[in-house]
C-alpha angles and dihedrals in degrees: 000000000000126000090252093055097044110104120169113230114241124199119234095268092054091043087057091050089048091057092053096056126086122151144126091244123015133179124213111200118208088015095176106186093357094247093141096048091048093051092044089057095041092052093046094239091128133021097209131018134193117204116201122196129178097208128059099221098058089041090058090049088050090054090054092049093049091049091048089054091048093237103120092121093054102037121059119191123206134184115228150089119291115304094344095103092054129088122231111275091004094126135032096212141014136202132202124179144173100031137100118279093241092053092049092047090052092053091049093048092051091047091051091050088054092049093245103109112109124221094258126054127184116190140174116193131190096223141026111332091215093112090051094049091050091047091051094052092050095043098050098255125133126212106254099173141350138178143161122241122205115241139112081333130349104292116213117224118188137180122204127189128193110253142149128249132015117337107253091205089082098048115130094001130116100266101218093047093046094050094048101038105023131266096233092044090052093049090048095044088225109209093226089062087078096071091038092055092041091054092047092048092049092051100044106032096071092051099038119122134142111289095015123118088232088063092055090050092048090049089056090052091051090048090054093047092050091049092049094042091235128137129221089245092055096052094045096053 
């Protein structure tokens, strides 16, 4: 196999992330084996990519992959934590995938405090994106796009862009439901919301009681169902 024919295989969640990135220079945090940076370059979606990896062993594997693809001049790999190895205004966008929402939000918050967070952020988390949506509202980022990707469970993929004022994505929606389940997903009535809501209902309904956190979570599920016009029986089928 030649360098020109070598194309790393991305799973559906990373293919979705790939399609949401376009920049002159992009950074992929926690790049693992550099599959996403290689495909970003191969598809022409970015001109230059920086892959950041916390651990030395996967970074070395990433170097081999980049060399195998013949992209060493376009992909730079750096060892470090989150956005720390980057310079302010060095990239126009950043991606982070395969981690919990709270972990990702923490990395983004630290990067913003250091002046290294770019104006566009593409993330895929392995749990509820609530922490990311709250971070975005507090950090001055608006929700530009979001979707769910079928997999071991429905994987949330979100795009945030730096903007001023109140995020219009949440206008005229029940606030708790929109924050927990996604304003654009609610407006769309995304089909994968059904298993997400069914799982949330199953976890919180048995423990719900006035004053309990489970009751607040259950109320958000009910808000979402009312907005969508779905019943508990429909989502649990």
